[in-house]
N, C-alpha and C positions, 0 to 999 in steps of 0.2 A: 681771488675771482676775475678779476679783469683780465689777469694773465691767462686763466683756464678759457676765458669766453675768445680771448684774441688766438690762442692756439686752436682752437676748435675752428673758427672762422677760417683761419690760414690753411688748417687741414683739409677742411671742405672744400674750398677755392681750389687747393692743390688737386684735389681728386677729380673736381669738375673740369680744370684743364686737362686733366691725363684722358679723361673720358672723352672730351672732344677730340683731343689728338687721335685716339684709337678709332673714333668714329669718322673724323674728317681725313686724317692723316697729313694735316698741313702744318708748318712749321710755326704760324703764328700762335696755336694752340698749345706748342711745345714750349716757346717762350713765355707764355702767359705761366704755365704750370712751374717751370723754373723761378721764375719771378716770385710766385707765393712760396715755394719750397725754401728759396733763400732767405725771404724773409722769415719765415716760420724758423728756419736754423738760427739764424742770427740772433733774434729776439730770445728763443730758448736759451741760447748760449749766455747772451747779455745778464738776462734776469737771474740766471743760476750763480752768478758771480757776486762774491761778498766783497767788502772795501778792501781787505786784507791779502786777498786771493791774487795771486799774479797773473796779469792779463793773459786769457788764451787766445791766441789769434786768430782762430778759425771764424768766430763769430763775426769779427772786424772783415775777413775776408768774404764771410757769406755777404754782408752789407753791400761789399763792392760789387759782387756778383750781381746781386740784385739790382743795381743800378745799370749794370749792364745789358743784363736779360730785358729789363724793363724798358730801356732804349731800343732794344731790337723789337719787342714786342709792339712799342707805338710806333715805330718805323712802317711796320708792315699793317698796323692797325689803319693809320693815314694812308697807304700808299705812296709813301714820299718819294719813290723812286721813279713812280710815274707821274706825278703831278706836281713834285718839287726837287728835281734833280740835284738842283746845287746845294740845296740844304741837306738833302740824304748824303751827299758826300761829306758835309761836315759831320753830319752825325756817325758816319762811319769812321771818319777819322779820329774822333774821339775814344774809339773802341781800344785805339793803342795806348791812350792815357790809362783808360780802366786796365788795361793788362798791367801796365807799370803799377798801377796803384794796387791791384791784387797780390802781386808779389810783395809790394812794400807792406801791405797789410799782413802777410805772413811772416814777417820779419821784424816789424816794430812792435817792441813790448810798451810803449806809451799809449795809454789808451785814450787820451784827451786828443794828441795829434791825429791820430788814426779816424777817430770819429769826427773831427773838424774836415778831414779829407773826403770822409764820405759825404757829410753835409754839403761841401762845396763841388762835389762830383753831382750829387742828385741836384741842386740848384742849377749848375751851369745846364746839364743835359735838360732839365725840366725847360729851361728857357730858350734852347735850340728847337726842341719838339714842340713848344708852345708856337715859336713863329711857323714852323712848319703847318700846325693845325691851322692858324689864321689863314695860311695862303690858301689851304685845301677846303676851307670851311664851306664854300659852295658846291665843290664836289662831292665832298663827304660829309653833309651837315651833321648829323646826329652822331656819328663816331669823334668828329673833330670836336663837337660842342661838349659831349661827356668827357671826352680828354681833357679839355680847358678846366671843367667843373672839378675833376679829380686833381689836375696839377695846382689849382686853386687851394685846395683843402691840404695837399701835400705841402706847399708852400707856407700856408697858415701854421701847420704845425711846426714846420722848422723854425718858424720864425718867433713862434711863443714859447717853445720850450727848447732850451739849448741843450745840446747833445752833451756837454760837459758835465751837464747835473747828473749823469749817470756815474760820475766817478767822484763826486763829492764827499764829504764826511758824513753826510746826512743820506747816504745810499740807501734807499728801502724798495727791494725788488717788487714787493706787491703794491706799490702805489702805481696809479695808472699813469701812462706816459703818453702825452700829447703826439709825439712823432710818431711812435707805435700805433696810435689810433688813425692818425692822418694816414699812414700807410696802408693800414688795412682798410679804410674808406675808400682809397683810390684803388685799390685791387678791387672791391666790389663794383663799382663804377665801371672799371674797365670790361667786367664780365658783361656789363650791360651794353658797353659801346661794342662788344665785340659780338653780342646778338644782332644788335642794329646794323652792324657791318654785314653779317651773313645774311640777314633780311634783305638788305639794300643789294647785295649781290644776286640773290636769288631773284628778285624782282628784276634787275637790269640784265641779267642773262635770260630771262623769259622775255623781255622785251627785244633782245638782240635775236634769239631762236626765231621769235615771231616774225620780226622784220627780215631775217635772212631766209625764214622759209617761203615767205610771200614771195621773196625775189628768186626761188629757185634753188638756193644753196645753203647747206646745212653749216650753221655757225661755228659749230665745234671743230668737224673735220675737213671743212672745206670741200667735200664732195656734193654733189648734187642733194637737194632734199627730195622726200616723197612728192611734193609739189611738181618739183622740176622732172622728177623721174616719169611721174603719169603723164607732164605734159610731151615729153619727148616720145614716150612709147604710143600715146594717141596719135601723135602726129604721123609717126612711122606706121601705124596701121590704117589711118585714113589714106596714106599714099600707097597703100598696098606694097610697103619693104619688107623683103624678108629680113629675119635677124633673130638671135638668140638671147635668151634670158638666163642669166645665172642668179640664184637666190643663195647667199652665203650667210650663215650664222656661226659665230663664235661661241665656241664650247667652253664652258667653265668661267664665263666672264665674272657671272655673280663671285665668285671665289677671288677674283682679282679686286673687285670693289670692296669685300669684306676684308681682306688682307691688307690693302694699301689705300682704302679709302678712295673716295671720288675722284680726287685729282690723279692719281694712279691708274684709274680707269679710263679716265680722259686721254692720258697720254698714251695708252694703249689702243684705244678706238683711232685716235689721231694716226698714230702709226700705220695701223691696219689700212686705214683708207688710202693713205701716202702709197703705200706698198701694192695697194690695188691698181691705183692709178698708173704705177710703174709698168703694169703688166697689159695696159691695153692701148689701143691706136688713138689718136687724135678726135675721131669722129664717134668712138665709143663713148659710153658714159658709165661712170661710178656713182651710185647714189647710197645714201644712208636711208634706210627705210623705219628703223625703228632704234630701239637703245643697243643693241649689239647685232643688228641685222644689216645687211647690205645687199646691194644688186647691182648687177653690171648688164648694160645693153650692147651688144655686140652686132654691129652692122655687117649685113650679109649672110650667107649660108654655109659657113665653113663645115667641112665633114667631122665627124665626131672623133673622130681620132686626133685633130687638131684642137678641138674643144676640151679633149681627155688631157693632151699635152698642157695646155693652158692651166686647167684646173689644178695639175700636179705643180706647176710652176707657183700658182698662186698659195698651195698649201704649204711650200717650202717657205716661201717668202714670210708666210703669216706666222710659221713657227720659230723664226728669228727673236732673240730676247729683246726687249725693249729699254732701252737706258731712260732712266728716272730717278733724278735727284740723287746721282752719282750710285745708283743701283741698277742691275738687269732684272726686269720684270718677265715672266713667261711672256711671250707673244700670244699666241692662241693656236688651238685645235680647232681648225675650218671644217665644216661641213658644207657641200654644195649640191644643190639641186639644178638641173638645166633642163629647160624648155626652149622649143623653136617653133618661130612663126613661120608659116601656117600650120606645119606638121601637129603640133600639140595645143593648138587653140587660134581662134580668130579675133578674141576679144582679151583686153589686158587682164581681167578677172579670171579667164580662164587660163590665160599663160601662168598667173601667177598661183593659181590652185594645182595646176599640174608640175610647175617647178618645185611647190611647196610640198606635194606627196613624194616627189622623188627625195627632196631633202630629209623628209622624215623617215624615209626608209633608209637614207645612208645615216642618220643619227641612230637608227635602231641596230643595224648591223654591227657586230662584234669585229669582225675582220673585213677585210676588203679596202678598195679606195674610199677617198673622202669624198667623191661625189657621185651622182647616179642620174641618169636619164630618165627624164619624165616618159617617154615612150615605152621603155623596158618595165615600169614597176606601176604603171597607172592602172592596170587590172588588177594586181594583186591588192593594190591599196583600196581599190574601191569595193573589192570582194571582202577586206576587213572590216570596212565601214558597215 
């Protein structure tokens, strides 16, 4: 019964990790899912062996892989690379030892020595990670504290239940094993630590976004925020300066988020913002107005031909693939609505409305350019309303 409950818990935790990986698309969830899967494979293999059966190497190899995946997960959970780079380098260096140990476990048939090696690796990596957790405790309080609690349970299980008991003459697979229980308990605690990490990241990101927005900059892309955009546009309107406004929408962005997670979507938005900045002059402004909506303020009154040429360059730049974690993501199909001051409006609200109508016309048409001018479609748009 104990083994059945253990396998059920490990399968559930593996599934949870995979779901989080599909939703968020980040490596930390993948390492968690792999840790749970390796633990499940190892215990299922070990508990199915009879005393007289020759030791099958793959359960021991799975245990070594569990220690390696656990190390990678905790490194990212605690952000050791950012907050404790020296300890992070030590942790990464031990991965070489894990690779050698995995090879040894696949070849060695002496169960006792293999399990002792796993025990030593688990203890050594836990000590390294615990030192990192103590160092980052003030910056990552809940993830670090929960890891330390889980590590204490694991070390307690390793110290009170000798792994060599698995190969003794009184081998009885159905008996509860304290090491197995400690590993599962730690993995359960880790899922709570991961939740606290995500919650802390969300709160921190919101604070950064608010602070950056108040200063006129979008925290993610480095472009101007809506606040900065409105401030610059109102200033130009007060001064009576002629300017052009481009409202740009990234078509199909929802599919990028669904396929590659939020991190992949953020990479695309950041790349698009950079490409837009490359197309404008020093006095112009690129701003992010919303999730996947950008705007460009262009000084002066360039002829429509020049604006059309610029829109084509922007369309071409936006369509280039975006590099993300060794893959190339589809850049973006851009639609643009263009309005000019004072011809298409003498207030910011009026200019945004005119450019927005042109943008909607552009998105509705199946053929034709990726841009539209406000003066050419304002009448038709108004009539349809």
